N, C-alpha and C positions, 0 to 999 in steps of 0.2 A: 574458441565455443564451438564442439559438435551438438548438432541435432540428433535429438533421440525420439524426436516423435514427429507424425504426419501431420499436415494441414489437409481438414475433411470441410472448412467450412468456411466462408469469409468472416472474417467477425463484421494522494496519493502523492498548494502550498503552507507550507507548514503554519500550522495555527500557532499563535500566541497568546500569555495571558490578560485575560479581559478584565478589565476594570470599567465598573461605570458608577460614575459619581451624577447624584440627583439632588440641585442643591433648587430650592425655591428662593428667586429672587421679586423684589418687588420694588414698590415705587418710594418714593418720600413719604416715610413715615410707616411703613410696613411693616410690623416686627420680624428678625430673622428668625429663620426656620434653622437647625442644625443639619447639616449636609448628610445622605446618605450612603456609604458605600458597599457595594454586591462586588466580593472575588470569584473571578473564578474559573476551577483551574482549566490549564491550558495545554496546549503540547509546543515542540520543537521537531525539526525533522529537516536534516540534512542528505540532499540526493543531487544526483549530477550523472548524466553519462559519460562512461569510460569510454575504452575505446571500441571504434565503430569497423566492422567489418561488412564486404559484399561477397558472398559468393555467386558468381554468376553464371549462366549458363552462355552468354553470349560474350558480347564486348565487357570491357573492365568499365562499373560504372560504380560510383557514389550514394551512398543514401541522403537526402536533399535533410536539408537540417529541419523545416519543419516536421517530415516524418519522425525527424531523432526524437525532436525536441514533445510530439505527438506520442510515440513510446513512452516514453520515461512521465511524460504525467499521468498515462495510465498507471505505472506502475506506482506512484507516487500516493494517488487515490488510493491503488489496492491495497499499499503499506496501510492508508492512512483507515480506511472500514472495516480491514480485517483485524489489525491490531490496536490501532490508537485510539478509535471511538470507544471499543469495549472498555479499554482500562478509563476511558474518561465518562464510563456510565453511561452510553449512551447505545450498548447493543454493536454488536455488531452493521456495517453500515450497510447500504443499499448497495449490493455490487452487479443489480442488471444490466446498468448503464456499461459495465467494467468486462465482463462474460461474454462470448458468442453463445448463440443460444444453443449447439449442442453440449454448451459445459456448464449450463443452466440445468439442463432437462436432466441431464446424467451422472448428478454427483452422488458418490454412494457415503454413507457416514465416516468412511475412512477417508474418503476424500474431502469431503468436509472437514475433518479435523485436522487435516495438513494446509488447507488454505486459508484456516479463515482461527481464531480465538476465541471462544465461547464461554461467557462461566469466568471471566477474570472479576477480581475483585476492582472496585474503584479505587484510582491512582487520588491522591490526597494531595500532590504537589504536581507538579508538571510534568506530563509522559513526556521523555526523548526519545527521538525516535532514528540512527544514524544508519542511511544505505551508504554501503561500496559501491564506488562508480560503477553502473549500470552498463557491462560491457554489451555490445549489441554486435549480434550477427544478422547479415539479412541473406538473400534469396531473392536474386533476379532469373528470370526466364529469358528464353533467347530474346523475344521483343524488348527487353529492358526492364519489364516492367518488376516493378516490388510486391508483394502482397503477404509476406511473410517474414519476422524477424524477430528470432529468436534476445531474449533477454537474460542475462545472468544476474541472481538475487540474491545479496547477502544483506542482510538489514537486522540489526538489534534495537530491541525496544524496550525502555527499563522505566520502570515506576515505584513510587513507596506508595504503600499502602496502610491501612489500619492494621495488618498482619501481620505487615513488613514487607520486604521489595519483594519486586517481582522482574526476572529476566524473560525475553521471550527472541529466540535466535532464530531466523527463518534464512531456507538459504535452500538453493537451487534453481531451477530455470523457469521461466515464463515464454512461452510461445504465441506472437501474439499476427491477427491478424486483418489485415486492412479492410473498415467499414467507413467508406467514404471518406472522409477528412478525418475521422478518427482511427483507434487501434484498441481490438480488443482482446481479450484473453481464450484463446483456443484451446491449450492446453496448457498443460505443466506438470511438473515432477522436480516436489520435496520435500526439505527433509526440517521442523522447527521440533525445539525443546525450548520447553519452559518450565521454568526454574525461580526457587526464591521462597522464605518464608509467609511472604502472602499467598501462596497459593492453598487451596484447600486441602488439607493433610501436611503442609509443609514439606509436600515432595516434589518431584518434578515428572513430566511428561514429553512424552517424542513419539511423533507420527510422521511417517513417509510414507508419500503416496502420489501418485502421478495417474491422470485420466488420462492419459496417451495408450 
């Protein structure tokens, strides 16, 4: 995976169907009360790391498992906030912990349209997100420090709504920079296609944008 951006700064688990049962329990002689069941639409997500490559300016290196897992966790949280949460009727999730300061302060309307899915109808069933294995390419300096990782993204999210089905497919690349033990998205280049009868007007929307 070739890098198409430059780093300028240091810088999503699957939800499930939630069923809550409230039952009143009494002692001897207490009258029985009917159980109340509340069902909330949930989500499923499949995500894992794919191949990992380190391009080093010095000796050959590998990406630590902890860093690999932290990068994939940021990608997971991003997918959840950007697409899954809106389909659950919760609006776009909090991206602040996932984005480097240079990204959050410089998003144009076109950037945001490619990065998140606003205005989607609420799902009436389980939201399903399938993410292709996340291919990682890390850059190491001559001292062996790895502070930049590119993550290939290819995710399809499907949901059923009152107006019909909705499918969101997003593909491209996220560039993440180290921020302590965490990794934040410093730049991106994404193509998103939204389609299905559940969309307003029953059509499709496409956005391509990168903030690099």
